[in-house]
N, C-alpha and C positions, 0 to 999 in steps of 0.2 A: 541501717545497712550499707551492704557495700555492694560495689557493681555487679560480682562476681553472682553474689546474695541473690539481686533483683535479675539477672542473668537466669539465672536457673526457676525462680520464680515461673520469670514469663515463659520459659522454655520446657516447665513440665505437662506432660497431660491435666487436662482440667478432669473434674469427676467428672466420671459418665462419658468423655471425651470418643468418639471413635476416631481409626486410624487415619480416613480419611478430611475428618475433619480436621484434625491437629494435622498432618502431613500440610497441608491449603494454607493452614493457617499459619505456619514455621517460613511456608515460602515466601508467602507475599510478604514478612516480615524482615526475613533473613536472608532469602535469596536460596540459588540451588550450588551447594556447590560440589558436585557431578558425583555423586556419592549416595547410598539411602542413612547417610547419618541420622537426620528429626524419623525414619520408621525405623531403624534400631533403638534409638531413643525410645520411641512408645512402644514396641514389644518391649524391651527390656523391665518397663514400668510399669504395662498393665496387663501383658499376655504370654510371660519368659517360658523361653521352653517350644512355645508355638513353628512347630516346621513349617504347615502348611502355609504358609504364605511367605519361606523361600521358595515352595515348589514353584509356587502359585506366579511368584516377579522372573524366575527363570523358566517358563513356560512361555511368558508374554516376551520373557528379555527384556525386563524393567532394571538398569542399571544404577538409577538415581533417582531420588523422590518426584523428579517434576514428572515421570512415568506411573507413580505408586496410582494417584485421581482417573486414570486413564485404564489400568488392571483392575482397578475396582467399581469399573465401569459405568465414569461420568467424565465428560470431559473438562479440563483444568476449568475453575473460574479465575474470571477478568476481573481482581479488583479482591476483595474482602473478601469468603466466602460467606455465606448465611451460618446461623449460630449452632451450633450442631443439635440433634434433637435426641438425643443421650445412645446408649449400650450400657449392656451390664460389663461389671467389670471381668476382664482374661476375655471376653470377647472376641474376634478378631471379625464378626462380621460391619461393615458400615451401618451406618444409622439411616434412617427413613430418607434423608437429606439427597443421598447418591440414590444410584438405580442400581445395582446389583445384576452382574454376568452369573450366568448359572452356574457357574462351575469357581463362582468365590469361596474359599472359607466357609463353612458352616451353611453354605447354602445346599439346597438337593439340585440333580440336576436336572433342568429343563423346568425346576421353578420359576414365575413369574416376577423379571424383573422389579 
């Protein structure tokens, strides 16, 4: 397998991996390049066409992947994040590892975190 093939395997979202866990995993491995690179990659592969994430991130002034965990309701992990608890394919909800603010896509306003 080529280096590019290995990189593709490593950077592909795992089965049922939520956005928060995916972005945290890739940030731990590759760092932040100042863009929403990993967020866009996850969305393209797991939830194409979901505009609610763009609105959420604009409201919270998230300009790069580093801001995604906080926008999903959790502090950034120090070190490797815990394993993803999983979500259904296409869901933009964070898994149970993450606390979720009430206006996160897929959540009802006022619902418990």
